[in-house]
Each structure stands twice: as structure tokens, then as C-alpha cells.
C-alpha positions in Angstrom: 0.1 -0.2 -0.1 2.7 2.2 0.8 4.5 1.5 -2.5 1.6 2.1 -4.4 0.1 5.4 -2.3 -2.7 3.4 -1.0 -1.8 4.4 2.5 -4.3 7.0 3.4 -3.0 8.9 6.2 0.6 8.9 4.2 -1.2 10.5 1.4 -1.4 14.5 0.8 -3.6 16.3 2.8 -6.7 18.0 1.2 -5.5 21.4 2.6 -1.9 21.8 3.5 -1.6 23.3 7.0 0.4 21.9 10.0 -1.6 20.2 13.0 0.8 21.1 15.8 -0.9 18.3 18.1 -2.1 15.0 16.6 -2.9 12.3 18.8 -4.9 10.2 21.3 -5.2 9.4 24.9 -5.5 5.6 26.3 -6.9 4.7 29.5 -6.6 1.6 31.6 -2.8 0.5 29.9 -0.6 -1.7 32.2 2.6 -0.7 33.2 5.0 -3.0 35.6 7.5 -1.6 37.3 10.2 -2.2 39.7 8.8 -1.4 43.0 9.4 2.2 43.6 9.6 2.1 47.3 12.6 -0.6 47.7 10.7 -3.8 47.5 12.1 -6.6 45.8 9.1 -7.1 43.6 7.2 -5.4 40.9 4.4 -3.3 41.0 1.7 -2.7 38.2 0.3 0.6 37.3 -3.0 1.0 35.4 -2.7 4.1 33.7 -3.6 6.7 31.1 -1.4 7.3 28.6 -1.3 10.3 25.9 0.4 10.2 22.6 0.4 12.9 20.3 2.8 14.5 17.4 2.9 17.8 15.5 1.8 16.1 12.0 3.5 17.8 8.8 1.6 20.0 6.4 1.7 17.9 3.7 0.8 14.4 5.5 -2.6 13.7 5.4 -3.2 11.6 9.3 -1.8 9.4 11.9 -0.9 6.0 12.3 -3.8 5.3 15.1 -3.3 1.6 14.9 0.4 1.7 15.2 0.5 3.8 18.6 -2.0 1.0 19.8 0.2 -1.7 18.8 3.0 0.1 20.2 1.4 0.4 23.6 0.3 -3.2 23.6 4.0 -4.7 22.6 5.4 -2.7 25.4 3.1 -4.0 28.1 5.0 -6.8 28.1 8.2 -5.4 29.6 9.1 -4.5 33.2 10.2 -0.6 33.8 12.8 1.0 36.2 10.3 3.6 37.1 7.5 5.8 35.2 9.7 8.4 33.4 11.8 5.0 32.0 8.3 3.8 30.2 7.2 7.0 29.3 10.6 7.4 27.2 10.5 3.9 25.6 6.6 5.3 24.6 8.0 8.6 23.3 11.1 6.9 21.4 8.9 4.6 19.7 6.6 6.7 19.3 8.8 9.3 16.9 9.5 6.1 14.8 6.1 4.5 13.9 4.6 8.0 13.2 8.1 8.9 11.6 8.2 12.0 13.3 10.5 14.9 14.7 8.6 15.7 17.5 6.6 13.4 20.4 4.9 14.3 23.3 4.0 11.9 26.2 2.5 11.5 29.4 1.7 9.0 31.7 -0.1 9.0 34.8 -1.4 6.3 37.2 -1.5 5.6 41.1 0.9 3.5 42.9 -1.3 1.5 45.3 1.2 -0.1 48.2 0.1 -2.1 51.9 2.0 -0.1 54.2 2.7 -1.5 57.9 1.8 1.1 60.8 3.1 -0.6 64.5 2.3 0.7 67.4 0.1 -0.5 70.5 -2.1 -2.4 67.9 -0.1 -3.6 64.5 -2.5 -3.0 61.4 -2.2 -2.5 58.0 -2.7 0.8 55.9 -3.7 0.5 51.9 -2.0 3.7 50.9 -1.4 5.2 47.7 0.6 8.0 45.5 -0.5 9.6 41.9 2.6 9.2 39.6 3.0 10.9 36.1 5.8 11.0 34.1 6.0 13.2 30.6 8.9 13.2 27.8 8.1 15.9 25.0 10.6 16.3 21.8 10.2 19.4 19.7 12.0 21.7 17.4 14.8 19.1 17.9 14.9 19.4 22.1 13.8 16.4 24.3 12.6 17.6 28.2 11.4 15.3 30.7 9.7 15.4 33.6 8.5 13.3 36.5 5.5 14.0 39.5 4.3 12.8 43.1 1.1 14.1 44.1 0.2 13.0 47.8 -2.1 14.3 50.5 -0.9 15.9 53.6 -2.5 18.0 56.6 -1.8 21.4 57.9 -2.7 23.2 61.4 -3.8 26.9 61.2 -1.2 28.8 62.8 -3.5 32.6 62.8 -5.9 30.6 65.4 -3.2 29.3 67.9 -1.3 32.8 68.1 -4.7 34.7 68.6 -5.6 31.9 71.2 -1.9 32.4 72.7 -2.5 35.8 73.2 -6.3 35.4 74.4 -5.0 34.8 78.3 -4.3 37.6 79.4 -2.0 38.0 82.3 -1.9 34.7 82.4 -0.5 34.9 79.0 3.6 34.9 80.1 3.1 31.7 82.3 1.2 29.9 79.8 3.7 29.9 77.2 6.7 28.7 79.3 4.3 25.6 80.1 3.8 25.7 76.2 7.3 25.7 75.4 8.5 23.2 78.4 5.9 20.2 78.1 5.6 21.1 73.7 1.7 21.1 73.9 0.2 22.7 70.8 -2.8 25.1 71.5 -6.3 24.8 69.7 -6.2 25.3 66.0 -8.1 23.6 63.1 -6.5 21.6 60.4 -6.8 21.1 56.6 -6.3 17.9 54.3 -4.1 19.4 51.7 -3.0 17.7 48.0 0.2 18.3 46.7 2.3 17.5 43.7 5.9 18.0 43.0 7.2 17.9 39.4 11.1 17.5 38.8 11.9 18.4 35.2 15.4 18.5 33.4 16.4 16.0 35.4 19.7 14.3 34.0 18.3 11.0 34.9 15.0 9.9 37.0 14.9 10.3 40.5 13.7 7.4 42.6 10.7 7.5 44.6 11.9 6.3 48.1 14.1 9.2 48.6 11.5 11.7 47.4 8.9 10.7 49.3 11.5 10.7 52.7 12.5 13.9 51.5 8.6 15.2 51.7 8.0 13.6 54.7 10.1 16.1 56.6 8.2 18.7 55.5 4.5 17.5 56.0 2.6 15.0 57.6 1.3 12.8 54.9 -2.2 11.4 55.3 -3.1 7.9 56.5 -5.7 5.7 55.6 -5.2 3.0 58.7 -3.8 4.3 62.1 -4.0 3.3 65.7 -5.1 5.5 67.8 -1.9 6.6 69.1 -0.7 7.1 65.6 -3.7 9.4 65.3 -2.9 11.7 68.1 1.2 11.4 67.3 0.2 12.4 63.1 -2.4 15.5 64.5 0.3 16.7 67.4 3.2 16.6 64.5 0.9 18.5 62.6 -0.2 21.1 65.5 3.1 21.4 67.0 4.9 22.7 63.6 1.2 24.9 62.2 1.8 25.7 58.9 0.0 27.8 56.0 -0.3 26.3 52.8 2.5 29.3 51.9 5.1 27.7 53.9 4.4 24.0 52.8 5.2 24.8 49.0 8.6 26.4 50.3 9.8 24.6 52.5 9.0 21.1 50.1 10.9 23.4 46.9 14.0 23.5 49.7 13.8 20.2 50.6 13.8 18.6 47.2 16.4 21.0 46.2 18.6 19.7 48.7 18.0 16.6 47.8 18.8 16.9 43.8 20.8 19.9 43.1 24.2 17.8 43.5 23.4 15.6 41.0 20.9 17.6 39.0 21.9 21.0 38.4 20.0 21.8 35.3 16.4 20.1 36.8 13.4 22.9 37.7 11.6 22.0 40.4 7.7 22.7 40.2 5.4 22.6 43.4 2.0 22.6 43.3 -0.5 22.2 46.2 -3.9 23.2 47.2 -5.7 23.2 50.7 -9.5 22.3 51.3 -10.4 24.5 54.2 -12.3 23.5 57.2 -13.4 26.5 58.1 -13.7 28.6 55.0 -16.1 27.9 51.9 -13.4 27.9 49.7 -9.8 26.8 48.8 -7.0 27.7 48.7 -4.0 26.8 45.9 -0.5 27.7 45.5 2.4 27.2 43.2 6.3 27.4 43.0 8.5 27.0 40.8 12.3 27.7 40.2 15.7 26.3 38.6 18.0 24.8 40.7 20.7 27.1 39.5 18.2 29.8 40.8 18.1 28.0 44.1 21.7 27.7 44.0 21.6 31.6 44.0 19.5 32.2 46.5 21.0 29.1 49.3 24.0 30.4 48.4 25.0 31.6 52.3 22.8 29.2 53.9 
């Protein structure tokens, strides 16, 4: 068909106009990974996969069936990370579509079992949202990876107002609170945050990245013995945070993790706070290149 000019996608377009983005999104694509959290086995993710290319003005269409074929073929392999899988799809997409450009984005949920050991030992079913992107445009390839998670914050404003409401006992109360590390009454918010790292020389392992964010926030957990519920509430109230505090402190923590090995990377953090006492949510976003943060934190 190709030799005879009968392959319809390769025929000349009726109107020779370039299409900047042409492709499709497939859902429920199986992706098998080496356990991202350091276990000895593998994990299976059900992913949404975006596959797009530019379409030259002289070409009538893309080869849709070839995309389905490559996703089916790649489903049988095991990948070191979601970024590894996104790069493989990206590279093969350029080949099968005979295109200099390609844009591939992959999104999936990593579900895992976490043991919580206390007075009572329990198992908690947890999840992290993982994503990876690979793009080639104008001869330049860019790659990024993301992790999304839930966490809680406690409002510092109510605590400070409460602290200043005790009149003559104010100073004595502050001394007791300082000695006992007992946090004052306030309200909590559940937050959703996504950390994206773009331009790293290689994928950032998930396990140290999660450990890095755990230094800053109190992640939500689904099944907890009561003493751990108390501990998490206490941790969030002892270190009360605005959403602004969260995204700034996460930026610094991720920067310290990756700066040495990935000087050309960019860190972007998007976060939302589901307000418990207001009828609206807060949203925030921050983005810095590692080189910019090098200058900002040069003297710290």
C-alpha cells in the first residue's frame, strides 16, 4: 500500500496545513514497574497515556493503529520507573509515526500496603499519584516526573490568637507550653500537593523523594492505631503551617535532595488546601530552576 500510494495517512492532505498536536489518550494501560518504594518485586499500575505528535502539512493523518500496537507491545516489559516507560513510548512513537516531534504523558496510581506498628499493629492501604512526561519539540528532548500526595496542615493564626487571649496568664502559659511542647487549639486542613521535577539528568528514585517530603509535611494515612492518629495530629499542630510555608519548605527540601546531581533541573510544586472553616479552597504554585535556588541559598 505504501509503494502504491494507497496508505491513506501518508497521502497528501487536501489542505496543506500543519497540525501542531495530533494523537490520542488511552486509559487503563498496564505498566509494570520495579517496586518504586524499594521492595524486591514488581508493581502493576493502570495508567492513562497521552500520545501526540506534530503532523506535517503534506501528510493527511497519523497511523492510529500503530499507537495501539506499540502500547500493547510495551505492556509486556518491566520498567525501572514510570519515567523509563514514558521515554520508551516516546521514542517508539517518533519511529512509528515517522515524526521529529512527540509528546507522551503517563499518569497512574501506585497503591501499596504500609505496616503501622504501635500498641496495635495494623496494615494501611495507601497510594501515591505518579506521572511522567517525555517531549521532543524543535529537536530538543525534555523529561519530567511527578508525585502527588495528600497531607494535613494546622492553621497558625488561630493558635496565635488563642495564645494572646489569656490576659495576665499569657507569659506563664507560654513557659508551660514551651516546656511541654503542647500545641494550642487550632483547625486542620487536608491538602493535595504535586511535586514535579523537570530536566533532571536521570529519574529521581521515588523512595528518597518521599522521605524528603516527609521531612516537611504530615502525609495523610488511611488506617492508623489511635496513638498514631494522636501523633500525626500533634506533629501537624506543633509545626503549624500556611500553605505558603508548605510549598516553600518543600521546594527547599527537594532542592537539597537533587541539586548536587541534577544542576539543570527545575522544581515545580502545586498545592491546594481544602479549608475546614471557609467555603473555599486555597491554591498555590511555585517554580524554580536549581541554578536559581543555588544563588538564593548560596549563603545558607
